[in-house]
C-alpha positions, 0 to 999 in steps of 0.5 A: 168569911161566912159566919158559923151557925154554932148551934147547928155545928154542935148538933151535927158534931154530936150526931156524928160522934154517936153514929160514926163509932156505931157504923165503924163497929158494924163495918168491922164486925161484918156478917149479918149485922153489917148486912142488916145495917146496909139493908135498913139504911137502903130501905129508909133512903128509898122511903125518903126518896119516894117521899121527895119524888111525890113533890116533883112533877113526874113522881113515878119517873123520878121515884123509879130512877132515884130508887135504882140509883140508891140501890146501885149505891148500896150495892157498891157499898156492900161489895166494897166490904165483901171484896176489899174488906172493912179497911176499904169501907173505912178508907171510903167513908173517911174520904167522903167525910174529909170531902164534906169537912174540907168543903164546909170549912174552906167555904166558911173561912175563904168564901168567895164566888159561888160554885152553883148558886142555882143548885146549892146557894151555899157551895163555893169554889173555895169549898170545892178546892177543900173538898178535893184536897182534904180527901186526897190527904186522907187517902195518902195518910190512911193508905200509907198506914194501912198499906192499901194500894200505897206503901212507903216503897211506892214510886213517886209517880204512883203516889202522884197518880193516887193523889190526883185520883183522890182529888177527882174522888172529892169532885165526884162527892160534890157532884153527888151532893149537887144532884140531890140538892138539885132535886130537893130544890125542885121539890122545895124542901130543905131536908128529906127527913129528920131521923138524924139531928142536925143532918136531916134524913139518911138521904141528906147524910149520904148524898155525897156518898151516892155517886162516890160509892160506885166510882170508888168500888169500880176504881178499886176493882180496876186497880186490883185487876191491874187495868 
């Protein structure tokens, strides 16, 4: 079992306790304040990515490619709110956070073989399992309480399907994290910024959301259309 860095954990927790209520409030308020938050976060994330790209061998290529990826992410995030409402955003963010928490604590308490040591030396296979199970449990718990694609009258087959999809979502979160980690490794940087104490920049904080936002948006769109 790996040792915890309590100072880092406390700083990360404090930052989360301050930022999460603000983000949730803006999500529920909606309108231009929510749009302004998304636009500001988008601009800062692109700025951080461009700064990261300058340390790579092909800065223009990676700068342009990453910027398109980031815009796609924020577009999907905004459309989640626009089409499916605030509850979809809350469910999405809760599952991403659950994936991060599950990966962190399972990795620390269980440890074991490394998942991708060349990309991210701290990630383990145990952490991946935690990253899959935690969002699945979060999906079932919140979906039941919000009646969001799942209700107490849903069939067992539907619940099993949703649980499996939520586990896959957890894997997608970790893949998104690894993609950014790989770029940071090649750029030889730990964090892309220092805007959020304990977390680094916005890009460091949303790396797991970047691939997950489009995946979750298109999944809900397919579910809503009956595909």
